N, CA, C and O of each residue as an XYZ file, in Angstrom:
824
protein
N       7.795      4.755     16.068
C       7.682      4.366     14.499
C       6.612      5.248     13.495
O       5.482      5.190     13.982
N       6.638      5.855     12.538
C       6.459      6.557     11.643
C       6.524      6.246     10.479
O       7.600      6.405      9.904
N       5.439      5.728      9.797
C       5.455      5.338      8.257
C       4.641      6.804      7.436
O       3.667      7.464      7.796
N       5.305      6.891      6.533
C       4.369      7.415      5.445
C       3.484      6.659      3.531
O       3.765      6.701      2.333
N       2.984      6.396      3.938
C       2.068      5.577      2.983
C       0.959      6.405      2.300
O      -0.035      6.984      2.740
N       1.687      6.193      0.588
C       0.742      6.258     -0.406
C       0.592      5.206     -1.240
O       0.966      4.062     -0.981
N      -0.204      5.727     -2.715
C      -0.386      4.664     -3.570
C      -0.858      5.779     -5.091
O      -0.768      6.984     -5.330
N      -1.250      4.848     -5.663
C      -1.193      5.370     -6.876
C      -0.903      6.723     -7.521
O      -1.720      7.542     -7.942
N       0.479      6.788     -7.509
C       0.752      8.011     -8.269
C       1.098      8.490     -9.393
O       1.384      9.669     -9.599
N       1.092      7.667    -10.135
C       0.464      7.203    -11.457
C       1.265      8.495    -12.419
O       0.817      9.609    -12.689
N       2.431      7.958    -12.756
C       3.547      8.419    -13.249
C       4.378     10.230    -12.349
O       5.410     10.896    -12.277
N       3.003     10.165    -11.899
C       3.257     12.114    -10.918
C       4.860     11.396     -9.928
O       5.076     10.259     -9.510
N       5.523     12.397     -9.873
C       6.449     12.623     -8.522
C       5.791     13.633     -7.587
O       5.386     14.726     -7.982
N       5.684     13.103     -6.013
C       4.795     12.985     -5.048
C       6.139     14.585     -4.349
O       6.664     14.449     -3.244
N       6.313     15.341     -4.861
C       7.743     16.380     -4.391
C       6.641     16.615     -2.409
O       7.286     16.722     -1.366
N       5.838     16.625     -2.414
C       5.184     17.161     -0.745
C       5.724     16.062      0.233
O       5.448     16.383      1.388
N       6.373     14.924      0.162
C       6.838     14.240      0.346
C       7.894     14.209      1.311
O       8.022     13.764      2.452
N       8.855     15.034      0.210
C      10.013     15.778      0.990
C       9.336     16.199      2.464
O       9.417     15.510      3.481
N       8.882     17.050      2.388
C       8.816     18.073      3.682
C       8.066     17.152      4.806
O       8.300     17.110      6.014
N       7.277     16.563      4.190
C       6.551     15.183      5.113
C       7.601     14.605      6.119
O       7.506     14.396      7.329
N       8.727     14.396      5.160
C       9.999     13.180      5.571
C      10.738     14.297      6.920
O      10.856     14.158      8.137
N      11.092     15.324      6.009
C      11.421     15.962      7.254
C      10.550     16.866      8.763
O      11.104     17.286      9.780
N       9.880     16.895      8.599
C       9.070     17.201      9.730
C       8.929     16.319     10.335
O       9.640     16.359     11.338
N       8.099     15.109     10.230
C       7.778     13.708     10.642
C       8.617     13.000     10.990
O       8.390     12.106     11.805
N       9.736     13.198     10.497
C      11.245     12.082     11.025
C       9.978     10.532     10.689
O       9.429      9.883     11.580
N       9.854     10.354      9.486
C       9.794      9.352      8.902
C      10.812      8.562      8.662
O      11.780      8.928      7.995
N      10.618      6.642      9.523
C      11.258      5.327      9.453
C      10.990      5.163      8.235
O      11.979      5.557      7.618
N      10.187      4.791      7.503
C       9.955      4.088      6.002
C       8.998      4.243      5.363
O       8.030      4.148      6.117
N       8.709      4.427      4.403
C       8.115      4.771      3.110
C       7.015      3.268      2.195
O       7.482      2.475      1.376
N       5.244      3.309      2.800
C       4.930      1.780      2.034
C       4.178      2.145      0.748
O       3.528      3.138      0.419
N       4.331      1.588      0.451
C       3.830      2.285     -1.234
C       2.591      0.489     -1.952
O       2.686     -0.736     -1.867
N       1.330      1.795     -2.751
C       0.303      0.907     -2.827
C       0.312      0.555     -3.961
O      -0.747      0.182     -4.464
N       1.036      0.560     -4.415
C       1.116      0.458     -6.389
C       0.458      1.409     -7.095
O      -0.007      2.461     -6.656
N       0.435      0.956     -8.325
C       0.626      2.223     -9.019
C       1.125      3.057     -9.506
O       0.471      4.100     -9.508
N       2.452      3.097    -10.149
C       3.441      3.668    -10.311
C       2.904      4.458    -11.522
O       2.545      5.633    -11.599
N       2.957      3.384    -12.533
C       2.946      3.574    -14.234
C       1.928      4.398    -14.181
O       1.187      4.144    -13.232
N       1.466      5.655    -15.095
C       0.859      6.474    -15.811
C      -0.535      5.431    -16.009
O      -0.520      4.216    -15.810
N      -1.716      6.235    -16.448
C      -2.763      5.566    -17.447
C      -2.387      5.256    -19.070
O      -2.503      4.362    -19.908
N      -1.621      7.233    -18.848
C      -1.449      7.690    -20.511
C      -3.208      8.874    -20.514
O      -3.902      9.103    -21.505
N      -3.384      9.251    -19.450
C      -4.392     10.308    -19.705
C      -3.323     11.609    -19.231
O      -2.176     11.762    -18.811
N      -4.804     12.598    -19.689
C      -4.117     14.358    -19.560
C      -3.637     13.901    -18.322
O      -3.823     12.789    -17.829
N      -2.995     14.859    -17.851
C      -2.752     15.428    -16.286
C      -1.680     14.749    -15.290
O      -1.237     15.089    -14.193
N      -1.422     13.500    -16.246
C      -0.340     12.325    -15.550
C       0.320     12.152    -16.180
O       0.388     12.229    -17.407
N       1.385     11.682    -14.893
C       2.704     11.759    -15.214
C       3.383     10.950    -16.735
O       2.622     10.276    -17.429
N       4.613     11.090    -17.052
C       5.054     10.581    -18.117
C       5.760      8.508    -17.929
O       5.779      7.546    -18.697
N       6.071      8.676    -16.919
C       6.986      7.315    -17.261
C       6.697      7.120    -15.657
O       6.408      8.050    -14.903
N       6.878      5.224    -15.125
C       7.074      4.602    -14.148
C       7.994      4.881    -13.256
O       7.830      4.779    -12.041
N       8.770      5.161    -13.680
C      10.311      5.728    -13.296
C      10.631      6.604    -12.223
O      11.212      6.396    -11.158
N       9.998      7.899    -12.858
C       9.884      8.907    -12.793
C       9.616      9.115    -10.584
O      10.432      9.930    -10.151
N       8.850      8.619     -9.654
C       8.182      7.902     -9.382
C       9.287      7.235     -8.200
O       9.566      7.569     -7.049
N       9.603      6.480     -8.815
C       9.537      5.479     -7.651
C      12.444      5.967     -7.989
O      13.506      5.635     -7.464
N      12.134      6.483     -8.675
C      13.902      7.628     -8.279
C      13.506      8.283     -7.668
O      13.962      8.140     -6.534
N      12.470      9.426     -7.788
C      12.308     10.220     -6.191
C      12.342      9.982     -5.077
O      12.882     10.720     -4.253
N      11.491      8.366     -4.676
C      11.541      7.780     -3.395
C      12.639      7.135     -3.596
O      12.695      6.090     -2.948
N      13.645      7.383     -4.324
C      14.928      6.378     -3.894
C      15.704      7.732     -3.425
O      16.410      7.816     -2.420
N      15.484      8.568     -4.173
C      16.469      9.929     -3.480
C      16.266     10.140     -2.762
O      17.269     10.595     -2.211
N      14.673     10.179     -1.550
C      14.236     10.269      0.129
C      15.482      9.720      0.834
O      15.864     10.401      1.786
N      16.379      8.321      0.473
C      17.064      7.697      1.781
C      16.578      6.829      2.524
O      17.348      6.166      3.219
N      15.221      6.608      2.578
C      14.721      5.794      2.901
C      13.955      4.900      2.495
O      13.205      5.000      1.524
N      14.158      3.387      3.636
C      13.871      2.182      3.438
C      11.761      2.506      2.543
O      11.005      3.430      2.839
N      11.507      1.450      1.600
C      10.780      1.437      0.629
C      10.400      0.728      0.723
O      11.309     -0.097      0.636
N       9.019     -0.059      0.967
C       8.182     -1.031      0.454
C       7.224     -1.213     -0.307
O       6.613     -0.148     -0.392
N       6.877     -1.791     -0.756
C       6.082     -1.607     -2.053
C       5.687     -2.729     -2.679
O       6.336     -3.767     -2.804
N       4.469     -2.464     -3.119
C       3.770     -3.839     -4.617
C       3.444     -3.268     -5.626
O       3.563     -2.045     -5.710
N       3.042     -3.886     -6.452
C       2.537     -3.735     -7.892
C       1.254     -3.256     -8.022
O       0.699     -3.641     -6.992
N       0.513     -2.687     -8.632
C      -0.706     -2.341     -9.176
C      -0.830     -3.019    -10.202
O       0.134     -3.639    -10.650
N      -2.155     -3.049    -10.845
C      -2.577     -3.373    -11.787
C      -2.333     -2.442    -13.261
O      -2.757     -2.692    -14.389
N      -1.675     -1.543    -12.892
C      -1.626     -0.168    -14.723
C       0.092     -0.622    -14.629
O       0.717     -0.226    -15.613
N       0.901     -1.360    -13.634
C       2.187     -1.002    -12.910
C       2.354     -2.645    -14.816
O       1.615     -3.296    -15.554
N       3.948     -2.376    -14.540
C       4.618     -3.757    -15.223
C       4.364     -4.979    -14.700
O       3.718     -5.163    -13.668
N       4.767     -5.677    -15.258
C       4.470     -7.475    -13.953
C       5.918     -8.079    -13.156
O       7.130     -8.159    -13.352
N       5.281     -8.296    -12.528
C       6.597     -8.375    -10.973
C       8.257     -8.149    -11.386
O       9.174     -7.687    -10.706
N       8.242     -8.764    -13.030
C       9.850     -9.233    -13.033
C      10.218     -7.764    -12.985
O      11.273     -7.558    -12.387
N       9.465     -6.443    -13.579
C      10.428     -5.217    -13.352
C      10.541     -4.852    -12.154
O      11.227     -3.847    -11.970
N      10.034     -5.404    -11.170
C       9.799     -5.000     -9.726
C      11.253     -5.693     -9.078
O      12.325     -5.149     -8.814
N      10.963     -6.637     -8.988
C      12.425     -7.507     -8.834
C      13.957     -6.882     -9.504
O      14.864     -6.500     -8.764
N      14.051     -6.859    -10.984
C      15.166     -6.104    -11.319
C      15.245     -4.806    -11.124
O      16.267     -4.188    -11.422
N      14.186     -4.226    -10.602
C      14.506     -2.653    -10.193
C      15.239     -3.103     -8.407
O      16.178     -2.443     -7.963
N      14.845     -3.848     -7.897
C      15.104     -4.304     -5.912
C      16.239     -4.878     -6.295
O      17.045     -4.676     -5.387
N      16.830     -5.599     -7.311
C      17.946     -5.626     -7.204
C      19.114     -4.855     -6.815
O      20.007     -4.949     -5.972
N      18.713     -3.911     -7.914
C      19.684     -2.589     -8.210
C      19.539     -1.247     -7.475
O      20.245     -0.269     -7.723
N      18.315     -1.289     -6.311
C      18.024     -0.121     -5.267
C      18.097     -1.042     -3.997
O      17.220     -1.826     -3.636
N      19.273     -0.812     -3.402
C      19.176     -1.383     -2.172
C      18.069     -0.887     -0.788
O      17.904     -1.734      0.089
N      17.570      0.055     -0.687
C      16.280      0.728     -0.058
C      15.419      0.225     -0.572
O      14.418      0.180      0.143
N      15.291     -0.281     -1.699
C      13.445     -0.845     -2.197
C      13.169     -2.041     -2.198
O      13.578     -2.700     -3.154
N      12.329     -2.765     -1.054
C      11.803     -3.467     -1.200
C      10.235     -4.417     -1.603
O       9.296     -4.559     -0.821
N      10.299     -4.868     -2.761
C       9.096     -5.266     -3.654
C       8.574     -6.516     -2.452
O       9.476     -7.328     -2.244
N       7.384     -6.759     -1.715
C       6.873     -7.176     -1.000
C       5.766     -7.804     -1.320
O       5.034     -8.303     -0.465
N       5.491     -7.850     -2.782
C       4.502     -8.512     -2.815
C       4.412     -9.821     -2.751
O       4.961    -10.524     -3.600
N       3.617    -10.396     -1.604
C       3.186    -11.930     -1.311
C       4.896    -12.312     -0.146
O       5.289    -13.399      0.276
N       5.426    -11.112      0.011
C       5.957    -11.461      0.905
C       5.984    -10.735      2.793
O       5.838     -9.514      2.724
N       6.095    -11.107      3.943
C       6.218    -10.851      4.702
C       7.437    -10.120      5.585
O       8.594    -10.511      5.428
N       7.229     -9.395      6.213
C       8.686     -8.438      6.512
C       8.736     -7.722      8.030
O       7.609     -7.240      8.141
N       9.242     -7.513      8.857
C       9.533     -7.064     10.341
C      10.708     -6.298      9.877
O      11.786     -6.387      9.289
N       9.129     -4.747     11.028
C       9.439     -3.734     10.544
C       8.799     -2.626     12.264
O       7.658     -2.234     12.507
N      10.166     -2.429     13.159
C       9.721     -1.719     14.368
C       8.439     -2.256     15.045
O       7.423     -1.622     15.330
N       8.853     -4.253     15.343
C       7.449     -4.539     15.882
C       6.465     -5.083     15.129
O       5.781     -5.983     15.616
N       6.309     -4.769     14.232
C       4.917     -5.098     13.259
C       5.640     -5.839     11.860
O       6.592     -5.748     11.086
N       4.153     -6.808     12.245
C       4.787     -7.162     10.233
C       3.862     -6.646      9.397
O       2.708     -6.225      9.469
N       4.868     -6.829      8.422
C       4.506     -5.569      6.085
C       3.701     -7.158      6.193
O       4.136     -8.136      6.802
N       2.662     -7.086      5.561
C       2.491     -7.671      4.404
C       1.932     -7.319      3.170
O       0.889     -6.667      3.111
N       2.507     -7.677      2.234
C       1.826     -7.427      0.746
C       1.590     -7.794     -0.126
O       2.429     -8.507     -0.678
N       0.302     -7.537     -0.791
C      -0.364     -8.102     -2.280
C      -0.610     -6.718     -2.495
O      -1.052     -5.709     -1.946
N      -0.070     -7.185     -3.648
C      -0.087     -6.345     -5.206
C      -1.207     -7.176     -6.315
O      -1.550     -8.323     -6.029
N      -1.555     -6.735     -7.150
C      -2.213     -7.218     -8.276
C      -2.390     -8.517     -8.582
O      -1.725     -9.108     -9.432
N      -3.540     -9.152     -7.719
C      -3.256    -10.838     -7.788
C      -5.034    -11.234     -8.567
O      -5.268    -12.395     -8.903
N      -5.989    -10.252     -8.734
C      -7.401    -10.662    -10.136
C      -6.972    -12.090    -10.572
O      -5.829    -12.201    -11.016
N      -7.626    -13.008    -10.509
C      -7.647    -14.746    -10.966
C      -6.804    -15.740    -10.564
O      -6.743    -16.952    -10.774
N      -6.064    -14.822     -9.837
C      -4.711    -16.291     -9.370
C      -5.145    -15.859     -7.873
O      -5.051    -14.793     -7.266
N      -5.742    -17.335     -7.477
C      -5.953    -18.670     -6.589
C      -4.257    -18.489     -5.998
O      -4.008    -18.602     -4.798
N      -3.813    -18.369     -6.422
C      -2.636    -19.122     -5.551
C      -2.089    -18.106     -4.948
O      -1.804    -18.281     -3.764
N      -1.776    -16.727     -5.588
C      -1.581    -15.280     -4.768
C      -2.095    -14.850     -3.764
O      -1.496    -14.035     -3.062
N      -3.673    -15.424     -3.376
C      -4.646    -15.070     -2.332
C      -4.266    -16.527     -1.286
O      -4.640    -16.489     -0.114
N      -3.681    -17.491     -1.694
C      -3.507    -18.646     -0.853
C      -2.136    -18.369      0.194
O      -1.923    -18.698      1.361
N      -1.443    -17.712     -0.677
C       0.078    -17.128     -0.398
C      -0.143    -16.232      0.634
O       0.485    -16.199      1.692
N      -1.451    -15.186      0.154
C      -1.069    -13.908      0.970
C      -1.432    -14.778      2.583
O      -0.701    -14.951      3.558
N      -2.702    -15.146      2.357
C      -4.128    -15.262      3.741
C      -2.540    -16.560      4.743
O      -2.332    -16.634      5.955
N      -1.959    -17.147      3.855
C      -1.053    -18.347      5.045
C       0.172    -17.131      5.160
O       0.952    -17.617      5.979
N       0.636    -15.997      4.805
C       0.978    -14.637      5.696
C       0.107    -14.053      6.654
O       0.305    -14.062      7.869
N      -0.472    -13.751      6.306
C      -1.642    -13.190      7.061
C      -1.875    -13.577      8.534
O      -1.962    -12.945      9.587
N      -1.927    -14.600      8.253
C      -2.630    -15.700      9.765
C      -1.380    -15.486     10.717
O      -1.415    -15.324     11.936
N      -0.237    -15.522      9.865
C       0.926    -15.732     11.361
C       0.671    -14.221     12.114
O       0.764    -13.181     11.463
N       0.424    -14.229     13.192
C       0.251    -12.848     13.904
C      -0.188    -11.881     13.622
O       0.355    -10.783     13.501
N      -1.114    -12.151     13.499
C      -2.014    -10.896     12.467
C      -2.684    -10.379     13.049
O      -3.594     -9.826     12.431
N      -2.656    -10.220     14.724
C      -2.532     -9.408     15.743
C      -1.685     -8.259     15.668
O      -1.978     -7.159     16.135
N      -0.556     -8.561     15.027
C       0.910     -7.112     14.674
C       1.130     -7.322     13.360
O       2.197     -7.175     12.763
N       0.103     -7.665     12.933
C       0.025     -6.986     10.890
C      -0.017     -5.494     10.492
O      -0.460     -4.658     11.280
N       0.415     -5.182      9.342
C      -0.042     -4.103      8.990
C      -0.033     -4.903      7.205
O       0.793     -5.719      6.797
N      -1.150     -4.366      6.485
C      -1.224     -5.292      5.474
C      -1.255     -4.244      4.680
O      -2.049     -3.367      5.021
N      -0.336     -3.970      3.256
C      -0.056     -3.728      2.294
C      -0.328     -3.777      0.768
O       0.541     -3.783     -0.104
N      -2.507     -3.833      0.469
C      -2.730     -4.021     -0.589
C      -2.558     -3.371     -1.530
O      -1.828     -2.399     -1.334
N      -3.129     -3.559     -3.022
C      -3.121     -2.883     -4.148
C      -4.645     -2.336     -4.040
O      -4.974     -1.249     -4.514
N      -5.624     -3.290     -3.303
C      -6.993     -3.267     -4.199
C      -7.656     -3.459     -2.382
O      -7.324     -4.190     -1.449
N      -8.721     -2.379     -2.556
C      -9.092     -2.386     -0.888
C     -10.474     -4.176     -0.646
O     -10.655     -5.088     -1.453
N     -10.870     -4.049      0.213
C     -12.070     -5.378      0.912
C     -13.133     -4.692      0.161
O     -13.101     -3.533     -0.255
N     -14.121     -5.591      0.037
C     -15.214     -5.487     -0.599
C     -16.146     -4.375      0.628
O     -16.260     -4.665      1.819
N     -16.777     -2.994     -0.073
C     -18.242     -2.509      0.917
C     -17.817     -2.052      1.721
O     -18.572     -2.011      2.692
N     -15.937     -1.193      2.001
C     -15.780     -0.441      2.626
C     -14.701      0.709      1.921
O     -14.166     -0.101      1.164
N     -14.262      1.510      1.733
C     -13.235      2.613      0.635
C     -12.914      1.483     -0.287
O     -11.959      0.706     -0.253
N     -14.572      1.606     -1.658
C     -14.074      1.085     -2.705
C     -14.923      1.366     -2.968
O     -15.597      0.347     -3.115
N     -15.680      2.502     -3.248
C     -17.102      3.237     -3.679
C     -16.581      3.881     -5.391
O     -16.094      5.011     -5.436
N     -16.713      3.198     -6.483
C     -17.197      4.426     -7.373
C     -17.611      4.942     -8.127
O     -18.708      4.404     -8.283
N     -17.501      5.843     -8.929
C     -18.229      6.728     -8.908
C     -19.849      7.100     -8.955
O     -20.450      8.054     -8.460
N     -20.446      5.681     -9.950
C     -21.480      5.491    -10.143
C     -22.039      4.513     -8.720
O     -23.151      4.022     -8.914
N     -21.610      4.290     -7.787
C     -22.198      3.577     -6.521
C     -22.251      2.464     -6.402
O     -23.100      2.038     -5.619
N     -21.304      1.419     -7.178
C     -20.951     -0.314     -6.505
C     -19.971     -0.043     -5.915
O     -19.015      0.649     -6.265
N     -20.256     -0.832     -4.552
C     -18.860     -1.420     -3.979
C     -18.280     -2.541     -5.026
O     -18.802     -3.627     -5.280
N     -17.100     -2.015     -5.553
C     -16.432     -3.257     -6.942
C     -14.854     -3.573     -5.949
O     -13.866     -3.477     -6.677
N     -14.486     -3.947     -4.348
C     -13.253     -4.270     -3.633
C     -13.314     -5.781     -3.160
O     -14.220     -6.538     -2.813
N     -12.126     -5.863     -3.284
C     -12.395     -7.991     -3.051
C     -13.532     -8.545     -2.129
O     -13.741     -7.921     -1.089
N     -14.117     -9.402     -2.340
C     -15.127    -10.363     -1.031
C     -13.989    -10.709     -0.547
O     -13.942    -10.449      0.655
N     -12.576    -11.416     -1.147
C     -11.628    -12.173     -0.973
C     -11.301    -11.672      0.309
O     -12.026    -11.936      1.268
N     -10.372    -11.036      0.416
C     -10.078     -9.922      1.388
C     -10.815     -9.536      2.350
O     -10.447     -9.292      3.499
N     -12.511     -9.431      1.648
C     -13.262     -8.447      3.095
C     -13.201    -10.134      4.155
O     -12.888    -10.186      5.345
N     -13.634    -11.439      3.188
C     -13.279    -12.440      4.121
C     -11.731    -12.579      5.401
O     -11.644    -12.747      6.618
N     -10.668    -12.378      4.178
C      -9.759    -12.111      5.510
C      -9.315    -11.206      6.435
O      -8.574    -11.425      7.394
N      -9.916     -9.961      6.017
C      -9.724     -9.494      7.453
C     -10.708     -9.733      8.147
O     -10.583     -9.642      9.368
N     -11.957    -10.103      7.580
C     -13.046    -10.669      9.289
C     -12.314    -11.789      9.874
O     -12.556    -11.872     11.078
N     -11.467    -12.720      9.429
C     -11.459    -13.760      9.947
C     -10.477    -13.401     10.612
O     -10.714    -13.402     11.820
N      -9.422    -13.078     10.324
C      -7.594    -12.564     10.780
C      -7.495    -11.199     11.550
O      -6.462    -10.911     12.155
N      -8.573    -10.371     11.519
C      -8.977     -9.085     12.273
C      -6.831     -8.220     12.021
O      -6.227     -7.917     13.049
N      -6.513     -8.124     11.375
C      -5.325     -6.983     11.454
C      -5.607     -5.709     11.859
O      -6.361     -4.948     11.253
N      -5.002     -5.448     12.903
C      -5.468     -3.672     13.076
C      -5.388     -3.213     11.962
O      -6.339     -2.464     11.738
N      -4.479     -3.328     10.876
C      -4.400     -1.740      9.699
C      -4.367     -2.433      8.226
O      -3.538     -3.266      7.860
N      -5.493     -1.888      7.426
C      -5.676     -2.821      6.294
C      -5.210     -1.198      5.304
O      -5.787     -0.148      5.584
N      -4.056     -1.253      4.112
C      -3.956     -0.075      3.802
C      -4.064     -0.708      2.468
O      -3.515     -1.809      2.441
N      -4.615     -0.334      1.340
C      -4.710      0.088      0.503
C      -5.075      0.866     -0.542
O      -5.106      1.985     -0.030
N      -5.475      1.030     -2.075
C      -5.240      2.343     -3.453
C      -6.316      1.451     -3.860
O      -7.002      0.498     -3.491
N      -6.088      2.323     -4.888
C      -6.455      1.399     -6.587
C      -8.450      2.528     -6.502
O      -8.853      3.105     -7.511
N      -8.969      2.540     -5.651
C     -10.563      3.411     -5.941
C      -9.894      5.258     -6.351
O      -8.975      5.463     -5.559
N      -9.966      5.698     -6.678
C      -9.218      6.768     -6.615
C     -10.253      7.324     -5.933
O     -10.150      7.547     -4.727
N     -11.266      7.584     -6.565
C     -12.366      7.932     -5.670
C     -12.886      8.194     -3.976
O     -13.394      8.939     -3.138
N     -12.222      6.787     -4.344
C     -12.622      6.441     -2.431
C     -11.657      6.384     -1.868
O     -11.532      5.338     -1.230
N     -10.696      7.209     -1.787
C      -9.419      7.636     -0.914
C     -10.329      7.829      0.539
O     -11.475      8.274      0.478
N      -9.773      7.494      1.688
C     -10.715      8.165      2.500
C     -10.408      6.489      3.950
O      -9.545      5.613      3.927
N     -11.534      6.726      4.950
C     -10.604      5.927      6.022
C     -12.060      5.380      6.553
O     -13.107      6.028      6.577
N     -11.875      4.134      6.937
C     -13.249      2.814      7.198
C     -13.112      2.247      8.187
O     -12.218      2.550      8.977
N     -14.122      1.096      8.440
C     -13.623     -0.013      8.879
C     -14.392     -0.943      8.787
O     -15.479     -1.105      8.233
N     -13.408     -1.853      9.677
C     -14.405     -3.545      8.757
C     -14.147     -3.862     10.519
O     -12.958     -4.117     10.705
N     -14.668     -3.889     11.341
C     -14.672     -5.101     12.879
C     -13.822     -3.810     13.449
O     -14.001     -2.666     13.033
N     -12.733     -4.222     14.610
C     -11.300     -3.523     14.640
C     -10.373     -3.112     13.909
O      -9.541     -2.224     14.094
N     -10.619     -4.074     12.726
C      -9.305     -2.939     11.569
C     -10.066     -2.283     10.984
O     -11.269     -2.388     10.749
N      -8.589     -0.892     10.511
C      -8.576      0.135     10.306
C      -8.104      0.329      8.537
O      -6.932      0.284      8.163
N      -9.050      0.501      7.802
C      -9.051      0.255      6.459
C      -8.299      1.815      5.843
O      -8.508      2.909      6.368
N      -7.647      1.647      4.957
C      -7.428      2.879      4.337
C      -6.916      2.882      3.247
O      -5.825      2.402      2.940
N      -7.813      3.528      2.464
C      -7.756      3.655      0.462
C      -7.214      5.389      0.871
O      -7.707      6.413      1.344
N      -5.291      4.678      0.093
C      -4.449      6.204      0.417
C      -3.804      6.793     -0.636
O      -2.726      7.381     -0.711
N      -5.454      6.287     -2.190
C      -4.999      6.166     -3.146
C      -4.696      8.324     -3.679
O      -5.519      9.229     -3.813
N      -3.177      8.305     -3.818
C      -2.866     10.041     -3.750
C      -3.005     11.288     -3.155
O      -3.050     12.423     -3.631
N      -3.091     10.676     -1.540
C      -3.321     11.114     -0.454
C      -1.899     10.228      0.003
O      -1.486      9.156     -0.438
N      -1.285     11.205      1.158
C      -0.173     11.439      2.333
C      -0.817     10.559      3.612
O      -1.505     11.097      4.480
N      -0.504      9.182      3.600
C      -1.495      8.705      5.254
C      -0.101      8.526      6.168
O       0.713      7.669      5.826
N       0.123      9.295      7.245
C       0.771      9.328      8.504
C       0.981      7.904      9.659
O       0.615      8.019     10.829
N       1.404      7.027      9.304
C       0.641      5.806     10.100
C       1.675      6.093     11.562
O       2.770      6.497     11.170
N       1.623      5.997     13.030
C       2.142      6.450     14.078
C       2.104      4.894     14.701
O       1.179      4.086     14.615
N       3.603      4.707     15.457
C       3.046      3.323     16.793
C       3.397      4.004     18.046
O       4.338      4.792     18.140
N       2.541      3.648     19.088
C       2.822      4.863     20.208
C       2.404      3.470     21.504
O       1.257      3.128     21.793
N       3.236      3.088     21.886
C       3.064      1.856     23.372
C       1.801      0.868     22.224
O       0.601      0.801     22.488
N       2.319      0.339     21.245
C       1.691     -0.561     20.177
C       0.490     -0.205     20.073
O      -0.359     -1.096     20.037
N       0.198      0.792     20.017
C      -1.356      1.181     19.462
C      -1.043      2.188     18.255
O      -0.451      3.265     18.328
N      -1.597      1.557     17.111
C      -1.359      2.523     15.888
C      -2.256      4.291     15.272
O      -3.457      4.518     15.423
N      -1.473      5.041     14.762
C      -2.391      6.068     15.087
C      -2.361      6.671     13.358
O      -1.354      7.169     12.855
N      -3.478      6.520     12.744
C      -3.482      7.093     11.315
C      -3.813      8.379     10.973
O      -4.759      8.865     11.593
N      -3.394      8.899     10.330
C      -4.021     10.649      9.825
C      -3.228     11.075      8.303
O      -2.189     11.094      7.643
N      -4.306     11.305      8.367
C      -3.887     12.151      6.518
C      -3.177     13.346      6.956
O      -3.369     14.009      7.975
N      -1.853     13.611      5.508
C      -0.862     14.552      6.360
C      -0.679     15.400      4.493
O       0.061     16.369      4.325
């Protein structure tokens, strides 16, 4: 299983993905939210442009939504009209022997956290988490030095120990870290390859 993973396009079309897909024989794309531009200089102009580009690649796309994106109804409607787009906020899907559990924008939503935990605790050892937000204390440091990730997500990682936690949101913290045996990857504006080989997950920047 080869997964191409990214987050935080902010209106820009990720044209480099096309070459990676050809070279790496990708099975599916995982996306951590924030298709939409902030409106700052240098960003793209629309939410739909990167989404339509991904649809044109012909692969299944599993996505959550970010804090800059439209609300859930926008993505639910998009899913209904695009057969290879799968909106998995607060859902659990099986993919090539692993489960993908999605969590998008959830701040101040205790129901979302409870639902997410109920999904995560089912076979956590075979679960890849796709979250917009990072956990507190790893790949979550902003420019002025503070850790701004979610303490609730950190607690759940430490409790259930999934092998891989994918996130975005904090652009300047993009990179890889660990919480116990869980690999935590902030993929904001990066292309990350996840490969499964004999039950082990390998993660690399491409």
